C-alpha angles and dihedrals in degrees: 000000000000094000131020129193140132091276135046111275132170144150127207132188114250117230107247103186110126094004099109098068090051092050092048091052095049107037128094128198132318089060119221112254094245091055093050090046093050091054091049092054091082093057096075112105124212119241134194123241143041127294122202117222123192109218131189114248095251092056101044107140096030096094090043086057090053089047092053090053091046091050090058089061100031107029094185093054117084138175129218120194121215129177119266107272095046120104111270136149090221120053125186115206124206092226146352106331121233121229087251091055092051091046092051091051091049094051097044105030104024110029094143099035142052122271115228116200121196138154108261106186143323132240135194118251124205143156112269121196138179101240119119113229099020097099109143095018107164114241116187121205087253090057095046092046088051092050092049092046091050094241094108110056103148132063086222091064109121091239087067104024098049091058094046108050093154095060128083102228098166126120094013120142119256116278116265116200118215132180145152121275093230127070113279132194089223093060090042093055096043095048091047088055091049091049089052097046106032109016091158091059099035106046099161094081124207110347135166099214135040125234095205133079130359123335131204137196098227139028091240090058091047094052091047090052092048088055093047096072139023122254094025113154135201140164107240144150111280088237091058093047093050095044090051093051093242125142113263119210125231116231133210132236122205109206121198121212122232090261091057097254121132117253127208115298113255119215111212126200119219092230095070105098094183091059088050088060091052092048092052087062090070090077123111119219126207123192127200128215091274094052095255111151133215120186124198121223111279105244136172096034096249111111123219124229094242093058104030133052114186096204096051091044088066088223114139122204127208115241109288092009118153115235099235133140145170107325102216115050119160117211117222117203137205121226108199128190108220117197129158092232094055115043095170100088093050091045090052091050090052091052093044091065094039115109090252092050093049089046089056090054092048089053087054089057098260128125117253119228116270107259098247089054093044090054092049090057089067090076099061089036089058096241111141131197124197109207089193090060089051090051090051091051091050092047090049091050092048090049 
């Protein structure tokens, strides 16, 4: 089951075909973000040429998927992926970029232009381990903090065993933690969640690298090492864990009622893509004076009203259902070099956040941006929407 609790819970995707005309005919200002965004879709202009996009190892193929979709609309506009580290006017980060990361991109890849920073997509983060038969094992924040602190080394530890009575955890080797030696969005998101949930157990805060276990230079080396021994453990994107044939952990969400009392814990499975969308809404976005946007990892599973709109998400709740999603969602970003002489990077960025571009990413197993955030990206990407023009169109249609 995707979610487990003491009561019946479930979320389903609403069918959206044919809904937009009805919404346009019925709404009054201020316009919902998905309506404004839909109108802005038509303002992206095709270009001619190829744009190079630097992509983290774990997401190779994702920007090519966006490029294929873009090519169906703009046949003369193509996308070439290169690994992070190669020269490129568009750079995809694995997580929330630091000011130093943005500055380095600006000085090396965009010295004569302006750097635009926007969230690009989200992705679920989990603990993956090489133990056959433990798919869906529940790991609480207390258990993960213990593993990363080195105080939990056995699957038979009560912090793991007590929450997983249906699993045989006996006679397994001790847990071996593995990670990459460079900052990763997956580690960033998971440690932010631990700092939120169990700050007394995880005192290191949000970090991009781990100081425990074995480290590797590339993801390929890490996956090979995970395969080489039983009970190996790493923090990874869910897509990477599943593609590698490792066992992904389930994670819990701890909702709080309006009166401040704790509700039943909800156990969420990593295979529920709708709950991933809800969890992405727990991010917080900051915007600088130029409109550039930086989004934190979405942690805790409970979305906030500034980043998540239930109606535009097309997620439908059952009566009395708690709005809760995957509790550790990393937010990848796009750094885009904007120069008057080369319109291709900006054009690609505009398509990346277009519904079709986000749909390509979702087909790749990633989490599309929540609609309020997607609409906000139009400002730094120089896409404008005139609500008065929308009103005129609606009035004309009604007349």
